C-alpha positions as CSV (number, residue, x, y, z in Angstrom):
1,X,11.9,1.4,-20.4
2,X,15.4,0.4,-19.1
3,X,17.6,2.5,-16.9
4,X,20.1,3.2,-19.6
5,X,17.6,4.6,-22.1
6,X,16.8,8.3,-22.6
7,X,14.6,9.9,-20.0
8,X,11.8,11.0,-22.5
9,X,9.2,9.2,-20.4
10,X,9.5,9.7,-16.7
11,X,8.3,6.1,-16.0
12,X,11.5,4.1,-15.6
13,X,11.2,0.3,-15.1
14,X,14.2,-1.5,-13.7
15,X,15.8,-4.1,-15.9
16,X,14.9,-7.0,-13.6
17,X,11.3,-5.9,-13.4
18,X,11.0,-5.2,-17.2
19,X,12.5,-8.7,-18.0
20,X,10.0,-10.4,-15.6
21,X,7.1,-8.6,-17.1
22,X,8.2,-9.3,-20.6
23,X,8.5,-13.0,-19.7
24,X,5.1,-13.1,-18.0
25,X,6.7,-13.8,-14.6
26,X,5.0,-12.5,-11.4
27,X,5.9,-9.1,-10.1
28,X,4.7,-7.5,-6.9
29,X,4.7,-3.7,-6.5
30,X,5.7,-2.1,-3.2
31,X,5.2,1.5,-2.0
32,X,7.8,3.7,-0.5
33,X,5.9,5.9,2.0
34,X,6.6,3.2,4.5
35,X,10.3,3.9,4.0
36,X,10.3,7.7,4.1
37,X,7.3,8.4,6.3
38,X,6.1,5.1,7.9
39,X,8.7,4.3,10.5
40,X,12.1,5.5,11.9
41,X,15.5,4.7,10.5
42,X,17.0,2.0,10.4
43,X,13.9,0.0,10.8
44,X,12.3,1.5,7.7
45,X,15.2,0.4,5.4
46,X,15.4,-3.0,7.1
47,X,11.7,-3.5,6.6
48,X,11.8,-2.4,2.9
49,X,14.6,-4.8,2.2
50,X,12.8,-7.6,4.1
51,X,9.7,-7.1,2.0
52,X,11.7,-7.4,-1.2
53,X,13.3,-10.6,0.1
54,X,9.9,-12.0,0.9
55,X,8.7,-11.4,-2.6
56,X,11.8,-13.1,-4.1
57,X,11.6,-16.1,-1.7
58,X,8.0,-16.6,-2.9
59,X,9.0,-16.8,-6.6
60,X,8.2,-13.2,-7.8
61,X,10.2,-10.1,-8.5
62,X,9.8,-7.0,-6.2
63,X,9.2,-3.6,-7.7
64,X,9.5,-0.9,-5.1
65,X,8.2,2.4,-6.5
66,X,9.4,5.9,-5.8
67,X,10.3,9.2,-7.5
68,X,14.1,9.5,-7.8
69,X,16.1,12.1,-9.7
70,X,13.2,13.3,-11.9
71,X,11.9,9.8,-12.8
72,X,9.1,7.6,-11.6
73,X,11.0,4.5,-10.8
74,X,9.5,1.0,-10.7
75,X,12.1,-1.1,-9.1
76,X,14.8,0.4,-6.8
77,X,18.4,-0.4,-5.9
78,X,19.4,-0.9,-2.2
79,X,21.1,2.5,-2.5
80,X,17.9,4.1,-3.6
81,X,16.1,2.6,-0.6
82,X,18.8,3.8,1.8
83,X,18.5,7.3,0.3
84,X,14.7,7.3,0.9
85,X,15.1,6.0,4.4
86,X,17.8,8.5,5.5
87,X,16.9,11.8,3.7
88,X,14.6,14.0,5.7
89,X,13.5,16.0,2.6
90,X,11.6,13.2,0.9
91,X,8.2,14.4,-0.4
92,X,5.1,12.4,0.2
93,X,3.7,11.9,-3.3
94,X,0.1,11.2,-4.2
95,X,-1.3,11.7,-7.7
96,X,-1.7,15.5,-7.4
97,X,2.0,15.9,-6.3
98,X,3.7,13.8,-8.9
99,X,4.2,16.5,-11.6
100,X,5.7,19.0,-9.1
101,X,8.1,16.5,-7.6
102,X,9.2,15.1,-10.9
103,X,9.9,18.6,-12.2
104,X,11.9,19.4,-9.0
105,X,14.1,16.3,-9.5
106,X,13.8,15.6,-5.8
107,X,13.1,12.4,-3.9
108,X,9.4,11.4,-3.5
109,X,7.9,8.5,-1.6
110,X,4.7,7.2,-3.3
111,X,1.4,6.6,-1.5
112,X,-1.0,3.8,-2.4
113,X,-2.6,6.0,-5.2
114,X,0.7,7.0,-6.8
115,X,2.1,3.4,-6.5
116,X,-1.1,2.0,-8.2
117,X,-0.6,4.5,-11.0
118,X,3.0,3.5,-11.5
119,X,2.2,-0.2,-11.2
120,X,-0.6,0.0,-13.8
121,X,1.7,2.0,-16.2
122,X,4.3,-0.7,-15.9
123,X,1.8,-3.6,-16.3
124,X,2.0,-4.9,-12.7
125,X,-1.3,-6.3,-11.4
126,X,-0.6,-6.9,-7.7
127,X,0.6,-4.5,-5.1
128,X,1.3,-5.0,-1.4
129,X,1.0,-2.3,1.2
130,X,0.2,-1.8,4.9
131,X,-3.3,-0.3,4.8
132,X,-5.2,1.8,2.3
133,X,-6.4,5.4,2.9
134,X,-10.1,6.1,3.0
135,X,-12.7,8.4,4.4
136,X,-11.5,10.3,7.4
137,X,-13.4,10.5,10.6
138,X,-15.5,13.6,11.3
139,X,-17.4,16.0,9.0
140,X,-14.4,17.5,7.1
141,X,-15.1,15.6,3.9
142,X,-11.5,14.5,3.7
143,X,-11.3,11.5,1.4
144,X,-8.0,9.8,0.4
145,X,-7.0,9.7,-3.3
146,X,-6.4,6.0,-2.7
147,X,-10.1,5.4,-3.1
148,X,-10.4,7.1,-6.4
149,X,-7.2,5.4,-7.6
150,X,-8.8,2.0,-6.7
151,X,-11.7,3.1,-8.9
152,X,-9.4,3.9,-11.8
153,X,-6.5,1.5,-12.0
154,X,-6.9,-2.3,-12.4
155,X,-4.4,-3.3,-9.7
156,X,-5.1,-5.6,-6.8
157,X,-4.0,-4.0,-3.5
158,X,-3.2,-6.5,-0.8
159,X,-3.5,-4.8,2.6
160,X,-4.6,-5.1,6.2
161,X,-7.8,-3.3,5.3
162,X,-7.9,0.5,5.8
163,X,-6.0,2.3,8.5
164,X,-8.0,2.2,11.7
165,X,-7.7,5.9,12.2
166,X,-10.3,6.3,9.4
167,X,-14.0,6.0,9.2
168,X,-14.1,2.4,8.2
169,X,-17.8,2.0,7.5
170,X,-17.8,5.0,5.2
171,X,-14.6,3.8,3.5
172,X,-16.3,0.5,2.6
173,X,-19.4,2.4,1.3
174,X,-17.1,4.5,-0.9
175,X,-15.4,1.4,-2.3
176,X,-18.8,-0.1,-3.1
177,X,-19.9,3.1,-4.9
178,X,-16.7,3.0,-6.9
179,X,-17.3,-0.6,-7.9
180,X,-14.2,-1.9,-6.2
181,X,-14.4,-5.5,-5.0
182,X,-13.3,-6.1,-1.4
183,X,-12.0,-9.7,-0.9
184,X,-11.3,-11.1,2.6
185,X,-8.2,-13.4,2.7
186,X,-9.5,-16.4,4.7
187,X,-11.9,-14.1,6.6
188,X,-15.5,-12.8,6.3
189,X,-14.6,-9.7,8.3
190,X,-13.0,-6.5,6.9
191,X,-9.5,-6.3,8.6
192,X,-9.0,-3.1,10.7
193,X,-5.2,-2.8,10.4
194,X,-3.9,-3.3,13.9
195,X,-6.8,-5.7,14.7
196,X,-8.3,-8.5,12.7
197,X,-11.7,-6.9,12.4
198,X,-15.1,-8.1,13.6
199,X,-18.1,-5.9,12.8
200,X,-17.6,-5.0,9.1
201,X,-17.9,-7.7,6.4
202,X,-16.1,-8.1,3.1
203,X,-17.9,-8.6,-0.2
204,X,-16.3,-12.0,-1.0
205,X,-14.2,-14.4,1.0
206,X,-11.2,-16.1,-0.7
207,X,-9.5,-19.0,1.0
208,X,-6.3,-19.2,-1.1
209,X,-4.3,-17.6,-3.9
210,X,-5.8,-19.6,-6.7
211,X,-9.3,-18.5,-5.7
212,X,-8.2,-14.9,-5.4
213,X,-6.5,-15.0,-8.8
214,X,-9.6,-16.5,-10.3
215,X,-11.8,-13.7,-9.0
216,X,-9.4,-11.0,-10.1
217,X,-9.0,-12.6,-13.6
218,X,-12.8,-12.9,-14.0
219,X,-13.3,-9.3,-12.8
220,X,-10.8,-7.8,-15.4
221,X,-11.7,-10.3,-18.2
222,X,-15.3,-9.1,-17.9
223,X,-14.0,-5.6,-19.0
224,X,-14.2,-4.1,-15.5
225,X,-11.4,-1.5,-15.0
226,X,-11.3,-0.9,-11.3
227,X,-8.8,-2.2,-8.8
228,X,-9.5,-4.6,-6.0
229,X,-8.8,-4.8,-2.3
230,X,-7.6,-8.0,-0.8
231,X,-7.9,-7.6,3.0
232,X,-5.5,-9.7,5.0
233,X,-6.0,-9.9,8.8
234,X,-2.9,-9.1,10.9
235,X,-1.4,-12.3,12.3
236,X,-3.1,-13.2,15.6
237,X,0.0,-13.0,17.7
238,X,0.6,-9.4,16.6
239,X,-2.9,-8.1,17.0
240,X,-3.1,-5.0,19.2
241,X,-5.7,-4.6,21.9
242,X,-8.7,-2.9,20.3
243,X,-9.5,-0.7,23.4
244,X,-5.9,0.5,23.5
245,X,-5.9,1.4,19.9
246,X,-9.2,3.2,20.0
247,X,-8.0,5.3,23.0
248,X,-4.8,6.1,21.2
249,X,-6.7,7.1,18.1
250,X,-9.1,9.4,20.0
251,X,-6.2,11.1,21.8
252,X,-4.2,11.4,18.6
253,X,-7.2,13.0,16.7
254,X,-7.5,15.5,19.6
255,X,-3.8,16.3,19.4
256,X,-3.8,16.7,15.7
257,X,-6.7,19.2,15.9
258,X,-5.0,21.1,18.6
259,X,-1.8,21.3,16.5
260,X,-3.6,22.3,13.4
261,X,-2.6,19.2,11.4
262,X,-4.6,18.7,8.3
263,X,-4.7,17.0,4.9
264,X,-2.0,14.5,4.0
265,X,-0.1,15.2,7.2
266,X,-2.9,13.8,9.5
267,X,-2.2,10.1,9.0
268,X,1.6,10.2,9.6
269,X,1.0,12.3,12.7
270,X,-1.6,9.8,14.0
271,X,0.6,6.8,13.3
272,X,3.5,8.4,15.2
273,X,1.2,9.4,18.1
274,X,-0.2,5.9,18.3
275,X,3.3,4.3,18.2
276,X,4.2,6.5,21.2
277,X,1.0,5.8,23.0
278,X,1.3,2.1,22.6
279,X,5.0,1.9,23.6
280,X,6.0,0.9,20.1
281,X,3.5,-2.0,20.0
282,X,1.7,-0.5,17.1
283,X,4.9,-0.2,15.1
284,X,5.8,-3.8,15.7
285,X,2.3,-4.7,14.5
286,X,2.7,-2.5,11.4
287,X,5.9,-4.4,10.4
288,X,4.2,-7.8,11.0
289,X,1.1,-7.0,9.0
290,X,3.0,-5.5,6.0
291,X,5.2,-8.6,5.9
292,X,2.1,-10.8,6.0
293,X,0.5,-8.8,3.2
294,X,3.6,-9.1,1.1
295,X,3.6,-12.9,1.5
296,X,0.0,-13.1,0.4
297,X,0.5,-10.7,-2.5
298,X,3.4,-12.8,-3.7
299,X,1.2,-15.9,-3.6
300,X,-1.6,-14.1,-5.5
301,X,0.8,-12.7,-8.1
302,X,2.3,-16.2,-8.7
303,X,-1.2,-17.6,-9.2
304,X,-2.4,-14.7,-11.3
305,X,0.6,-15.1,-13.7
306,X,-0.7,-18.6,-14.6
307,X,-4.0,-17.1,-15.8
308,X,-2.4,-15.1,-18.6
């Protein structure tokens, strides 16, 4: 649907994105929680615009997803991105929240799960983000909707693995249970967000975009309907010391418990705490890894477009 058509369907696809999809050209979806809840202004807006520029320079069309004025928008203007990055009333929207935020007509930043839903609805097969959610540490049985979305929507999520604040072994087990393939981008180890990973293995290693696209195309052509994870290690020069990160995570978990933080607020709290504890090093790493993920996602989207 184009911007100038009636708002009967809340899914609104920007003209540029719709034209690319109609022509079979590659499109890369981008989420918006990184803009509203992932980092401070103006770095959030600068990063979002840089990611779109990376997609364009790689030969694809960017489609940043968010809820704006009562519509689920796939493809944003620079003004939309600025609004998301400067308004302190932007809701964090996962699947359960979408109806309420759409009905309110307010601004909503989409999580991995909500972005996957929108990408699938629009016909986009590749999505770049920082890290997926997963199974939380401890015995609270808190599991991110990102995992069930990966089990439902046939979209490839290019990421630096799962956020290291999570229980990574249990997250990988959950992905296996859901039938979600986990591909390692030129690595046999599952990336651990701020570090390149070492102890956990991926299901399949892919050494380039053509190989990744071939695996994805075969997966979906066989009739499988799950998404896929492509784990991209953070560039070596931006990797954060593992001991420093583990200490910051442990301290952050203690602080969140003491403050009564729970549910969807835990991860943003921990990310902010870790950024403070590492003197901003983790934030720099976050920007570097999401840029790398976006470059890889663009390569994969370009290769996957040829398989159609």
